[in-house]
C-alpha positions in Angstrom: -4.0 9.3 -2.3 -3.4 5.6 -0.6 -2.0 6.4 3.1 -0.5 4.0 5.4 -1.1 3.6 9.2 2.4 2.7 10.2 1.1 1.7 13.6 -0.9 -1.1 11.9 1.5 -1.9 8.6 3.3 -5.5 9.7 5.1 -4.7 5.8 3.7 -8.2 5.2 4.0 -7.1 1.2 0.7 -8.5 0.1 0.0 -4.8 -1.4 2.8 -4.6 -3.2 2.3 -7.9 -4.7 -1.5 -6.6 -6.2 -0.2 -3.6 -6.9 -0.6 -3.1 -10.9 1.0 0.4 -11.1 4.1 -0.6 -8.5 3.2 2.2 -7.1 4.1 0.4 -3.6 7.4 -0.2 -2.5 9.5 -1.0 1.0 12.2 1.0 1.4 12.9 1.8 5.3 9.2 1.7 5.6 6.2 0.9 3.1 5.9 4.0 0.5 2.7 4.2 -1.6 4.5 6.7 -4.5 1.8 9.1 -5.3 2.8 10.0 -8.8 2.3 6.1 -9.9 -0.5 5.4 -7.9 -3.8 4.8 -9.8 -6.1 4.8 -6.6 -7.6 1.6 -7.8 -8.1 0.6 -4.4 -7.1 -3.2 -4.5 -4.3 -2.6 -1.9 -6.5 -0.9 0.5 -9.1 -4.1 0.2 -6.3 -6.8 0.2 -4.6 -5.5 3.2 -5.0 -8.0 5.9 -4.7 -5.9 8.8 -6.2 -3.0 7.3 -3.3 -0.4 7.6 -4.2 1.4 4.2 -7.0 3.8 3.3 -7.7 5.6 0.5 
C-alpha cells in the first residue's frame, strides 16, 4: 500500500500524472485508491517532496 504524508504533500499532481493505473486522485486531499494501486512504486520515486511511501 502506498501511503501519503499529508504534512509533506503539496498536492502538485506529479504522482497523478505518472500513475498508469489511475489509482491516485485529488479529492479533498490526495488519495491512493488501494483497490486500483498496483504498487509499482513510480509515484514514490517521482514525488518531489518525498510525501509517498510504500
